[in-house]
C-alpha positions as a Markdown table, in Angstrom:
| # | Residue | x | y | z |
|---|---|---|---|---|
| 1 | Met | 25.5 | 4.4 | -51.0 |
| 2 | Lys | 22.4 | 5.9 | -49.6 |
| 3 | Thr | 21.5 | 4.7 | -45.8 |
| 4 | Val | 18.6 | 4.0 | -44.4 |
| 5 | Glu | 18.0 | 5.1 | -41.0 |
| 6 | Ile | 15.1 | 3.7 | -38.9 |
| 7 | Lys | 14.9 | 4.3 | -35.1 |
| 8 | Asp | 19.5 | 4.8 | -35.1 |
| 9 | Val | 19.7 | 1.8 | -37.6 |
| 10 | Lys | 21.8 | 2.6 | -40.7 |
| 11 | Ile | 21.4 | 0.0 | -43.0 |
| 12 | Gly | 23.7 | 0.6 | -46.3 |
| 13 | Glu | 27.0 | 1.3 | -43.6 |
| 14 | Gly | 29.7 | -0.6 | -41.6 |
| 15 | Ile | 29.1 | -4.2 | -40.2 |
| 16 | Pro | 25.9 | -5.4 | -42.0 |
| 17 | Lys | 22.8 | -5.4 | -39.8 |
| 18 | Ile | 21.8 | -8.3 | -38.0 |
| 19 | Cys | 17.5 | -9.1 | -38.9 |
| 20 | Ile | 16.0 | -12.7 | -36.7 |
| 21 | Pro | 12.7 | -14.0 | -38.2 |
| 22 | Leu | 10.0 | -14.5 | -35.7 |
| 23 | Thr | 8.5 | -17.7 | -37.7 |
| 24 | Gly | 5.8 | -18.5 | -34.4 |
| 25 | Lys | 2.4 | -20.1 | -35.5 |
| 26 | Thr | 0.3 | -19.2 | -32.3 |
| 27 | Arg | -0.1 | -15.8 | -30.0 |
| 28 | Glu | 1.6 | -17.5 | -27.7 |
| 29 | Glu | 4.7 | -18.7 | -29.5 |
| 30 | Ile | 5.2 | -15.4 | -31.0 |
| 31 | Ile | 5.4 | -13.3 | -27.6 |
| 32 | Lys | 8.0 | -16.0 | -26.4 |
| 33 | Glu | 9.9 | -15.4 | -29.0 |
| 34 | Ala | 9.8 | -12.1 | -29.6 |
| 35 | Glu | 10.5 | -11.4 | -25.6 |
| 36 | Ile | 13.8 | -14.4 | -26.4 |
| 37 | Val | 14.8 | -12.7 | -29.9 |
| 38 | Lys | 14.3 | -9.0 | -28.5 |
| 39 | Asn | 17.0 | -10.0 | -25.4 |
| 40 | Met | 19.5 | -11.1 | -28.3 |
| 41 | Glu | 19.8 | -7.4 | -29.2 |
| 42 | Pro | 19.3 | -7.4 | -32.9 |
| 43 | Asp | 19.2 | -5.1 | -35.5 |
| 44 | Leu | 15.8 | -5.4 | -36.9 |
| 45 | Val | 13.3 | -8.3 | -36.5 |
| 46 | Glu | 11.3 | -9.5 | -39.0 |
| 47 | Trp | 7.7 | -11.3 | -38.6 |
| 48 | Arg | 7.2 | -13.9 | -40.8 |
| 49 | Ala | 3.2 | -13.3 | -40.6 |
| 50 | Asp | 2.4 | -16.0 | -43.4 |
| 51 | Cys | 3.6 | -18.2 | -40.5 |
| 52 | Tyr | 1.1 | -17.2 | -37.7 |
| 53 | Glu | -2.3 | -19.7 | -37.7 |
| 54 | Glu | -4.7 | -17.2 | -37.7 |
| 55 | Gly | -3.2 | -14.2 | -40.3 |
| 56 | Ala | -6.4 | -14.7 | -42.2 |
| 57 | Asn | -8.1 | -13.2 | -39.8 |
| 58 | Ser | -7.5 | -9.3 | -40.8 |
| 59 | Glu | -8.1 | -8.2 | -36.6 |
| 60 | Lys | -6.1 | -11.0 | -35.1 |
| 61 | Arg | -3.3 | -10.3 | -37.6 |
| 62 | Leu | -3.2 | -6.6 | -36.7 |
| 63 | Glu | -3.5 | -6.6 | -32.9 |
| 64 | Met | -0.6 | -9.4 | -33.2 |
| 65 | Leu | 1.1 | -7.0 | -35.1 |
| 66 | Lys | 0.9 | -4.0 | -32.5 |
| 67 | Thr | 2.0 | -6.4 | -29.3 |
| 68 | Ile | 5.2 | -7.7 | -31.5 |
| 69 | His | 6.0 | -3.7 | -32.3 |
| 70 | Asp | 5.2 | -3.1 | -28.5 |
| 71 | Arg | 7.5 | -5.6 | -27.0 |
| 72 | Leu | 10.2 | -5.0 | -29.5 |
| 73 | Asp | 10.4 | -0.9 | -28.5 |
| 74 | Lys | 13.0 | 0.7 | -30.1 |
| 75 | Ile | 14.1 | -2.2 | -32.2 |
| 76 | Pro | 13.0 | -2.1 | -36.2 |
| 77 | Leu | 10.4 | -4.1 | -37.4 |
| 78 | Leu | 9.9 | -5.9 | -41.0 |
| 79 | Phe | 6.7 | -7.1 | -41.6 |
| 80 | Thr | 6.7 | -10.3 | -44.5 |
| 81 | Phe | 3.9 | -12.2 | -45.5 |
| 82 | Arg | 6.0 | -14.3 | -47.8 |
| 83 | Thr | 3.7 | -16.3 | -50.1 |
| 84 | Asp | 3.9 | -19.9 | -51.5 |
| 85 | Lys | 5.3 | -19.3 | -54.7 |
| 86 | Glu | 8.5 | -17.8 | -53.1 |
| 87 | Gly | 8.8 | -20.1 | -50.3 |
| 88 | Gly | 6.2 | -19.2 | -47.8 |
| 89 | Ser | 3.6 | -21.1 | -46.1 |
| 90 | Cys | 0.4 | -19.7 | -47.3 |
| 91 | Pro | -0.9 | -19.0 | -50.8 |
| 92 | Ile | -2.9 | -15.8 | -51.8 |
| 93 | Thr | -4.4 | -13.8 | -54.0 |
| 94 | Tyr | -2.3 | -10.3 | -55.7 |
| 95 | Ala | -5.7 | -8.4 | -54.6 |
| 96 | Asp | -5.5 | -10.0 | -50.8 |
| 97 | Tyr | -1.7 | -9.4 | -51.1 |
| 98 | Val | -2.4 | -5.1 | -51.3 |
| 99 | Asn | -4.8 | -5.7 | -48.9 |
| 100 | Leu | -3.2 | -6.9 | -46.5 |
| 101 | Leu | 0.3 | -4.6 | -47.3 |
| 102 | Glu | -1.5 | -1.5 | -47.5 |
| 103 | Asn | -3.5 | -2.3 | -43.7 |
| 104 | Thr | -0.3 | -2.9 | -42.4 |
| 105 | Ala | 1.9 | 0.1 | -43.6 |
| 106 | Lys | -1.5 | 2.3 | -42.4 |
| 107 | Thr | -1.1 | 1.3 | -38.8 |
| 108 | Gly | 2.5 | 2.6 | -38.2 |
| 109 | Phe | 3.3 | -0.4 | -36.3 |
| 110 | Ala | 6.0 | -1.6 | -39.4 |
| 111 | Asp | 8.7 | 0.3 | -40.3 |
| 112 | Leu | 9.8 | -1.9 | -43.1 |
| 113 | Ile | 7.5 | -3.6 | -45.1 |
| 114 | Asp | 8.5 | -6.5 | -47.8 |
| 115 | Val | 7.0 | -6.8 | -51.3 |
| 116 | Glu | 7.4 | -9.7 | -53.6 |
| 117 | Ala | 8.7 | -7.3 | -56.5 |
| 118 | Phe | 7.8 | -10.2 | -59.1 |
| 119 | Phe | 4.4 | -11.1 | -57.8 |
| 120 | Asp | 2.5 | -8.7 | -60.2 |
| 121 | Thr | 5.0 | -6.5 | -62.2 |
| 122 | Asp | 2.3 | -4.5 | -63.6 |
| 123 | Arg | 1.1 | -2.8 | -60.5 |
| 124 | Thr | 4.4 | -3.5 | -58.1 |
| 125 | Lys | 5.6 | 0.2 | -58.4 |
| 126 | Tyr | 2.2 | 1.6 | -57.2 |
| 127 | Leu | 2.3 | -1.1 | -54.7 |
| 128 | Met | 5.0 | 0.2 | -53.2 |
| 129 | Glu | 4.6 | 4.0 | -53.7 |
| 130 | Ser | 1.4 | 3.5 | -51.6 |
| 131 | Leu | 3.4 | 1.8 | -48.8 |
| 132 | Lys | 5.7 | 4.6 | -48.8 |
| 133 | Ala | 3.0 | 6.9 | -48.6 |
| 134 | Cys | 2.1 | 5.8 | -45.3 |
| 135 | Gly | 5.7 | 6.3 | -44.2 |
| 136 | Ala | 6.6 | 2.5 | -44.5 |
| 137 | Phe | 10.2 | 2.1 | -45.7 |
| 138 | Val | 10.0 | -0.6 | -48.7 |
| 139 | Val | 11.9 | -4.0 | -49.1 |
| 140 | Ala | 11.6 | -5.6 | -52.5 |
| 141 | Ser | 12.5 | -9.4 | -52.3 |
| 142 | Asn | 13.0 | -12.0 | -54.8 |
| 143 | His | 13.7 | -15.2 | -53.5 |
| 144 | His | 14.5 | -18.9 | -55.9 |
| 145 | Phe | 14.9 | -22.3 | -53.4 |
| 146 | Asp | 15.6 | -23.9 | -56.4 |
| 147 | Arg | 18.1 | -22.3 | -58.5 |
| 148 | Thr | 20.7 | -19.8 | -58.6 |
| 149 | Pro | 20.2 | -17.4 | -61.7 |
| 150 | Ser | 22.7 | -16.2 | -64.1 |
| 151 | Ile | 25.1 | -13.3 | -62.7 |
| 152 | Glu | 23.6 | -11.6 | -65.4 |
| 153 | Glu | 19.8 | -12.5 | -64.4 |
| 154 | Met | 20.3 | -11.8 | -60.9 |
| 155 | Val | 21.9 | -8.2 | -61.8 |
| 156 | Lys | 18.6 | -7.5 | -64.2 |
| 157 | Arg | 16.3 | -8.2 | -61.2 |
| 158 | Leu | 17.8 | -6.5 | -58.7 |
| 159 | Glu | 18.0 | -3.0 | -61.1 |
| 160 | Thr | 14.2 | -4.2 | -61.7 |
| 161 | Met | 13.3 | -3.7 | -58.0 |
| 162 | Asp | 15.5 | -0.5 | -58.3 |
| 163 | Ser | 13.3 | 0.8 | -61.2 |
| 164 | Phe | 10.3 | 0.2 | -58.9 |
| 165 | Gly | 11.1 | 2.7 | -55.9 |
| 166 | Ala | 11.9 | 0.0 | -53.7 |
| 167 | Asp | 14.4 | 1.5 | -50.6 |
| 168 | Ile | 15.9 | -1.7 | -50.2 |
| 169 | Leu | 16.8 | -4.4 | -52.8 |
| 170 | Lys | 16.6 | -8.4 | -51.6 |
| 171 | Leu | 17.8 | -11.2 | -53.6 |
| 172 | Ala | 17.8 | -14.8 | -52.0 |
| 173 | Val | 18.9 | -18.2 | -54.2 |
| 174 | Met | 20.1 | -21.6 | -53.5 |
| 175 | Pro | 22.9 | -22.9 | -55.2 |
| 176 | Lys | 24.1 | -26.3 | -56.6 |
| 177 | Ser | 27.7 | -25.7 | -56.5 |
| 178 | Glu | 30.7 | -23.6 | -55.2 |
| 179 | Glu | 30.2 | -21.6 | -58.7 |
| 180 | Asp | 26.8 | -20.7 | -58.1 |
| 181 | Leu | 28.0 | -19.0 | -54.8 |
| 182 | Met | 30.4 | -17.2 | -56.5 |
| 183 | Ala | 28.2 | -15.7 | -58.9 |
| 184 | Leu | 25.7 | -14.3 | -56.3 |
| 185 | Leu | 28.5 | -12.8 | -54.8 |
| 186 | Thr | 29.5 | -11.2 | -58.3 |
| 187 | Ala | 26.1 | -9.9 | -58.7 |
| 188 | Thr | 26.1 | -8.2 | -55.0 |
| 189 | Val | 29.5 | -6.4 | -55.9 |
| 190 | Met | 28.6 | -5.3 | -59.3 |
| 191 | Met | 25.3 | -4.2 | -57.9 |
| 192 | Lys | 27.9 | -1.2 | -56.1 |
| 193 | Ser | 27.9 | 0.7 | -59.3 |
| 194 | Arg | 24.7 | 0.3 | -60.8 |
| 195 | Ser | 22.9 | 1.4 | -57.4 |
| 196 | Asp | 23.2 | 3.5 | -54.8 |
| 197 | Lys | 20.6 | 1.5 | -52.6 |
| 198 | Pro | 21.0 | -0.9 | -50.0 |
| 199 | Val | 21.1 | -4.2 | -51.2 |
| 200 | Ile | 20.4 | -7.7 | -49.5 |
| 201 | Thr | 21.6 | -10.7 | -50.7 |
| 202 | Met | 22.2 | -14.2 | -49.7 |
| 203 | Ser | 22.8 | -17.8 | -50.9 |
| 204 | Met | 21.2 | -20.1 | -48.5 |
| 205 | Gly | 21.9 | -23.6 | -47.5 |
| 206 | Lys | 25.2 | -25.1 | -46.3 |
| 207 | Thr | 26.9 | -23.9 | -49.7 |
| 208 | Gly | 26.1 | -21.0 | -49.8 |
| 209 | Val | 27.1 | -20.1 | -45.9 |
| 210 | Leu | 29.5 | -17.8 | -46.9 |
| 211 | Ser | 27.5 | -15.3 | -48.6 |
| 212 | Arg | 25.8 | -14.5 | -44.9 |
| 213 | Leu | 28.9 | -13.1 | -43.4 |
| 214 | Cys | 30.9 | -11.4 | -46.0 |
| 215 | Gly | 28.3 | -8.4 | -46.6 |
| 216 | Glu | 30.8 | -5.6 | -45.7 |
| 217 | Met | 33.2 | -7.1 | -48.4 |
| 218 | Ser | 30.5 | -8.0 | -51.1 |
| 219 | Gly | 28.1 | -4.8 | -50.6 |
| 220 | Ser | 25.0 | -6.6 | -49.0 |
| 221 | Ser | 23.8 | -4.5 | -46.0 |
| 222 | Val | 21.9 | -6.7 | -43.7 |
| 223 | Thr | 22.5 | -10.6 | -42.6 |
| 224 | Phe | 19.3 | -12.9 | -41.6 |
| 225 | Ala | 20.2 | -14.6 | -38.5 |
| 226 | Ala | 18.5 | -17.6 | -36.5 |
| 227 | Gly | 16.9 | -16.8 | -33.0 |
| 228 | Ile | 14.9 | -19.8 | -32.0 |
| 229 | Lys | 14.9 | -21.3 | -35.2 |
| 230 | Ala | 15.9 | -20.4 | -38.6 |
| 231 | Ser | 13.3 | -19.3 | -41.6 |
| 232 | Ala | 15.7 | -20.0 | -43.9 |
| 233 | Pro | 18.3 | -22.8 | -44.9 |
| 234 | Gly | 21.6 | -21.8 | -43.9 |
| 235 | Gln | 20.7 | -19.4 | -41.4 |
| 236 | Ile | 23.4 | -19.2 | -38.5 |
| 237 | Pro | 22.4 | -18.8 | -35.0 |
| 238 | Ala | 22.7 | -14.8 | -34.3 |
| 239 | Glu | 25.1 | -14.7 | -31.5 |
| 240 | Arg | 27.8 | -17.1 | -33.6 |
| 241 | Met | 26.4 | -14.5 | -36.5 |
| 242 | Arg | 27.7 | -11.1 | -34.3 |
| 243 | Lys | 30.7 | -12.5 | -33.1 |
| 244 | Ala | 31.8 | -13.7 | -37.0 |
| 245 | Leu | 30.9 | -10.0 | -38.5 |
| 246 | Cys | 32.9 | -8.3 | -35.8 |
| 247 | Leu | 35.5 | -10.3 | -36.1 |
| 248 | Leu | 35.8 | -9.7 | -40.0 |
| 249 | His | 35.1 | -6.4 | -39.9 |
| 250 | Glu | 38.1 | -5.9 | -37.8 |
| 251 | Ser | 39.9 | -6.9 | -40.6 |
| 252 | Phe | 38.4 | -4.6 | -43.0 |
| 253 | Thr | 39.0 | -1.6 | -40.6 |
């Protein structure tokens, strides 16, 4: 597998990297959260910009981005604006979504940028190329908060993200049974032979917790853990996550 290397963090090898989201609504909340999360020493930090109540103001949003970037220092930053269609806080038009991501990439403050790959499939590849030209790595994503697609559909979606030119492929699904959890893990394992890019997968909620822990075996390169609070169902507190991943790693080596 190819690795994506950002600020001494290699995504795609060894223990799955821990990413902690920032989900504060106000500037004060986000700054406080960033300081607490930095002390947790995650491998990555995600800013969920859709949670920021003044995010519609581009000047304040970019100022907030710079503040987060500066406070995190050497910790890579993933910028995410999760749309309401995929479980986020805000509705947005595709044109505004493109402008938001491109303006973010141009600042150089976001090391990785999340792109919802199926928002507008006719233009996804062009958007990813534009972001990469600015020097950002692209995480293609797809989220299903109401179901777990079939193994075939999940694999196809990940392969489509790969074909768009993303650097990292991410899929999150909601299980309704243990069989759904196993389907997600099977699709993840299958991608090892179908793409050389890092893959991130997760089965959400209590039923899917195992998927957040066994990435070193299944092939999921990053796991999202809760800092002050979770940004999605089933996230484990970061410190507990780190201990569990290290324990499992010792069993594999």
